[in-house]
N, C-alpha and C positions, 0 to 999 in steps of 0.2 A: 622541215628536214626529216622529221620522223615519218611523216606520211609518204615521203618520196623514197623511203628505204635507205636513207643516208647512213644510218648506223651500221647496217650490215656491210655496206660498201666501204665505209671507213675502216672497219676491222680487216677487211680483205686488203686494202691499200697499205695499212700499217704493217701487216705481216709480209707483204711482198716487196715493199719499197725501201727497206732499211739500208741497203747498200748503195742505193742510187743517189740520194741527196739527203744528208744528215739534217739540214735545216727544214726541208720539206717533211721529213719523217717526224721531227719534233712538232711541227705545226699540225700534222695530222693527229698526233697524240693529244695535243692541247684542244683541238677541235672536238675530238671524241669525248674528252673530259667535260668541256663546257656544255656540250649537247646533252650529256647524260645526267648532269647535275641540275639542269633547269627544267627537264621534262621527264616524265615517267616512260620507260621503255615498255613496249608491248611484250606480252608473254612469248610470242613467236620469235621475237628478236633475241630474247634471253636464251631461249632453247637453242637457237642457231649458233650461239657462242660455243666453240669447240674447246676441248681440254687443251689442245695444242696452242691455242691463242693465249690462254692464261699461262701455260708453261713458257711460251715464247717471251712474254713480258717479264716473268720472273727471271728468266735466263739473261735478259738484258741487264737487269739490276745486278746479278751476280758477275756479269762480265766487266762491269765498271765499278766493282765493289771497292777497289783500291783508291778511288778518287771520288769523294763525296761531293765535290764541286762539279762533277761531270754533268753536262746539261740534260742528259737522259734520266738521271736519277729522279728528280722531282716529277716531271710529266708522267713517267711510267708508273710511279707509285700512286699518283693521284688517280690514274685510270683504274688501277686495281681496287683502290678504295671506293670509288664511285660505283664500280660494277658490283662490289660486295653490297653496297647500300641498295642498289636496284634489286638484287636477289632477296635481301631482307624484306623490302617493301612488298615484293611480289608474293613472298611466302606468308606474310602476316596481314596483308591487305590486298587480296586478289582482285584484279580488275574485273569489270563486267564481262569482258570477252573470255576470261579464264574459267575453264571448267573446274569444278571442285575436285575432280579426279586427276587434273593435270598438275603434277608436282614438278616444280622447276628446281633442279639441283643447283646449289650454289657452287659453281665451278672453282671459285677462288679458294673456298674452304676445302673443297674436295682435293685439289692439288696439294695444298699445304698439309692435309691429313695424310695423303699417300706418300708424299716426297718432301715433307717439310725440312728434313735434315739437309737437303740439297739447296735450300733457299733461305738460309738463316739471315742473309744480308737484308732482305725485305723487312724482317722483324726488327732488326737493329735500327733500320732507318725510320720506321714508323714511330719508334720511341723517341728518336732524335727529333723528328718533326713535331711530335706532341709537345716536346719541351720548348721548341722554338715558335710554334704557330700561334698567332694571335687572332686569326680569322675563325669565328665560331663554327661556321659550316665545315671547315676542314678539321677542326678539333672533333666535331661530332662524327665525321667519317672515320677518323682514327679510332675513336672510342667504340664505334659500332663493330669494327673488325676485331678489336681487342676483346669485346664482349663475346663474340662468337668463338674466338680462339680459346678463351678461358672457360667456355661452357660446352665445348665439344671434346669428349673424352680423348679422341685421337690426337688432339692438339694441346692438351693440358700442358705438356712439357716441350712445346715448340721452341720457346725462348730459352736461352742460356740463363742459368741462375743469376749471374752477374747482371744481365740485362733486366731481369725482374727487379733486382734491387734498385737499379737506376730508375725504373718505372715507378716503384714505390715512392722514391724521393720526388719525382716529377709530380705525382698525384698529390702528395702531401702539400707540396708548394702551391700547386694550382688550386686545390681546395681552400687553402688559406687565403689565396690571392683573389678569389672570386668575390665580388661585392655582394651585398645582401640581395640586390635585385636579381641576381643570376641564379635563382632557385632551381629552374628547370635544368640548366647545365650542371649544377651541383648534384642534382638527383641522378643524372646520367653518369657522372663520375662515380657516385656511390654504387650504382648498379654494376659498374665494371669492377670496382674495388672488391666487392664481395667474392666473385669467382676467382679473382687474382689471388686473394688471400687463402681461399678455401680449396682450390683445385690444383694449384701449381706446386713446384718444388719448395715454395715458401712454407708448406706444411712441415717439411723435413728440416729446412734451413730458415727458421724465422728471422725476420729482419725488421728493425725499427719497431719492435713490439711495444715498448713504452710510449714512443712518440705517437704511434697509431692509436693506441688506447686513449691517450690524453686528447688527441685531436677529435676522435669520435665522440667522446664524452662531452667535450666542449661544444660540439655542434648541437647537442640536445639539452644542454644545461640552461636552466632558467635563471641562474645566478649571474654574478659579475663576469664569469668566464664566457658565458654564452652571448655577451653583448657583441662579440666579434661577428656573429652570424645573424643577429636579430631574432625576431620571433620564430619559434620552432613550429613547423607545420607537421601534420600527421604523416605525410609521405617521408619526410626526413627522419622522423622518429622510427618509422618502420624499417627504412633502409639502413640506418645506423645500427638499429637493434640487431638486424640480421648480420651485419659485419662483426658486431661484438660477440656474436654467438660462434664465430669461428673458433675451433678448439684451442689453437695456440695463442689466440688473443684473449679467450675467456678466462685463462689462468690469471692474467693481469687484472681482468675485470672483476673477478671474485675478490681479489685483494683490495681493489678500489672500492667495491661495495662495502666491505667491512670498515674501511676508513671514512668513506663519504658517499652516501647513496645519491648518485647522480642520475641513474637510469631508472625510469618508471614506466617502461614500455615492455610488454611481453611479446615475444616473437617465436613462432614455431621454427626451431632450428633444424627440423628434420628435412625440410625441403631444400634440395641442392640447387635447383634452378627455378626461379619464379616465372610462370608463364606470362604474368602481367609485366614483368620486367622486360621480357623479350619484345613484347608489343610496344611498350613505351620507348625502348631504345630504338627500335626500328622506325617509330613514328616521329621521333624528335628531329625536327628540321630547323634550319636557319637560312636566312637570305644570303646569297653569295655576296662576299665582300664585307658582311657585318662583322665588326671587331668585338672581341670579348672584352668587356670592361675589366680594369685592373684596380686593385685597392691602392696601387701606387698613386693614382690620380684622385683617390677618395680618402686621403689620410684623415680628413676632419671627421669622418664617420666613426673611426675606431680609435682615435687618439694616437699618441706616440707609440712606436714599436721599434723593435730591433731591425737590423738589415741583414738579409741573407748574404752569404758569401758567393759572389760572382756566378749566379745562375745564368745559364745560356738562354737567351730569349730573342724575340723579335724575328726578323728575317722574312718569313713568308715564303721562303724558298729553300731548297735543299743545298744550294751552293753558296749562300751568303756567309760572311764571316761571323763567328760567334762573338757576342759582346756581353759584358757583364751588366746586369741591371740590379737595382735594389728592389726587394719585395718587403712589404710590411708584415712582419711575422711576430707574433706574441711570444717572447721568450718565457714569460711566466707560465704559458701553457705547454710549450714544446721544448724549451731550451734552445741552445744554439744549433742551427741547422747548417748542414754542409751542402755544397753544390753536388748534384748528381754525378758530375764528372770527377769530383774529388773522391767520392765514394767509389767510383769505377776504378780509379787507380789503386785504392786501398785493397780492394777485393779481387784484383786481377789474378787470374789463375786458379781461383777457387771454384769456378763454375764446373 
């Protein structure tokens, strides 16, 4: 399909057929998504994507923002996510046909940088999807765009403060829920966590300071607390150390050091963005359909733990009903955790 120029033709059909047949339009969106996630797009195809096409997709999301079960929500969001990944791969791993002087502009980040305030619903929905999604490849797509949004100065404050708090809760829950074998995905979460904590409104309005500090220290602990994550690799030490150097977290860390020295890794806190992290985030892929393992099914690995309060999960789609699930979380390390959506109600109106 790529060789036949199907990608460019699909973008044209999607933009011109919206009002003719809703079912056909959705099928075209799904076809574009599936095509773009199983093969790399050529540089000339990425260059041909117009700003108007990205704007058009974001406007669809805004138009149906009052109904999260609308069938257009999920397919449109997935197309934007996979296009962002294609831009990242092109930027950090140029193909043989791409000239070194040919810079491909990431149109998704460009539009959100210029007019992000008009497209807030997209941001709200990708946080919701990260909370629900169990497919590894889709989690990675979401994490990749979050990474770029939090490392691009013009989009540091794209999200509402309240949405950032929900995201922090989701990331804490997911980091705790990942089994020991999912080290690569854990690294990607940590690469996103650092700019989330260091670059956004959380600098001014800290959230879950103690819980984050305890979680991060537990991830690099060699004592009994660290058994939750298994053996500590050097990449985890480096990424956790960088997060702990975030100024509003380091205050807690200094107190923790005086009480119990858990951290034994030195990190240069001056670097705002790691070039290695950009490449690693862009390169991290997963097979379509592969499910992220959960500690819920591996309780024997970590012993008994407490249960989180009704966290939304499952689904795989933007329109399914939310259902409560139990996650195995160590209360001795983090205390009682609340659902991201309980937190959302508590802090409503503070954004």
